[in-house]
N, C-alpha and C positions, 0 to 999 in steps of 0.2 A: 793441270792441264794436261800433261803428257800422257797419261793414262788414258783419259778420255780420248785424246787425239789418236793414240795407238788403236783404240778400239774402232774409230771411225776408219783409219786407213786400212785395217786388216779387211774390211769389207770391199776395199778397192784393189787389193793385191789377191791374184788368184791362188789358192792353197796348192793347185796342181802344178803351178809354175814359179813359185817364190823361191824354190830351191834350184830351178834350173835356168831361168832368164831373168836378166837384170832389166828393172822397170823404173822409170821415175814418174812420180805423181806430184801434183801441186794443189793444195787446198787454198782456196781464196776466202778471206774473213772480212767481216765487216767491223766497224768501230768497236762493237761490243764484243769482239773476237769469237762471233758465231760464223760457222761455216756457211757460205752462200754459193758455194760451187767447188766443183773439183775438175781437174784436167789431167788426163792420161798423156802426159807429155812425151813419152818414148819408151820404147821396148827393144833392148839391145839383144846382146849375146850373153855367153856365160860370165865375161870379164867386164863388160861396160855397156854404157848407153849413153845417149847425148842428151845434154842439158842445154838447151838453146835460150839465152837469157833473153832474148829479143821475143820469143814466144811466150815465155812466162809472164813477161810485164804487159805484152799486149793484150793477153786475156785479163790481166790484172786491171787494166784501163778499162777495157770493155764491161767488166762486171763492177766496175767502181769499188773495188777492194781496197782496203786500207792495211790489211796483213796477209803474209803469206807462210804458209808451212810447206816446206819441201820434203819430200819422202823418196827414198829408192831402197832397193834390197840388194844384198850381198849373196849371190846364189851359193857362194863358199861357205856360208853360215856365220863368218866373222861379223862381229860388230864394231870392229875397229875401223875408224875412218882412215881412207888412204890420203895421201899427199893431194891426190886430184879432187877428192871430196871437199878437203879443207879450202882448196883455191876456189873451186866453183862456188862454195859456199860464201867466201868473202866477195867474189865477183858479183853475184847476185845480190847480196846485202848492200853493197855500194851503189849499183845501178838502181836498186828499188828506193834507196834512201834519195836520190836525185828527185823522185817522184812522189816523195812523201808517203811512201809504202814502207812498212817495217816487215823485215824478215823475222818472224817471230821464232822459227826453230827449223832445223833441217833433222830429220829422223832417218836413221838407217834401220830397216825392217828385215824380221825373219820371223818364221812362224811361231818361235818360241819366246820372241822378246824384242827388244829394239834398243838402239843408242840415240841419245838425244843431244844435239850440240849445245842446246840451251841449259842442259842440266851440268 
C-alpha cells in the first residue's frame, strides 16, 4: 500500500517546493482504505511546519473517515524522522484512537523517495 500511497501523495506536493518549504498533508480514508479526501494542513519554512491535531481530527470527523495517512516533506532531503516527527505521530495516533480512527501511516516525502513509519 505504501508505494500506491506515495504516488497519490506526489500529486499533492509541488515538485517546485518539495525541496524548499516543509508541508504537511493528510489523506482521509474510508473503511476499505480508499482515499475519500485530502487536506493541505500547513506550509511552513525550511525547517518546520505545524501539525495541529485538532484540525486533523475535525476534518476526519466531518468526512466520516475511519483512517488517516499523514505526510510531510523534509526540504533537507533527509528521510530520517526527527524526534519531533516521532512525538507528533504518537500524539495524533493516541488522539485518533479515542475517536476510533486509525492512523495507518506517517510518510516523510521527498521527490526521489519516502520513509514510512508503518514499514
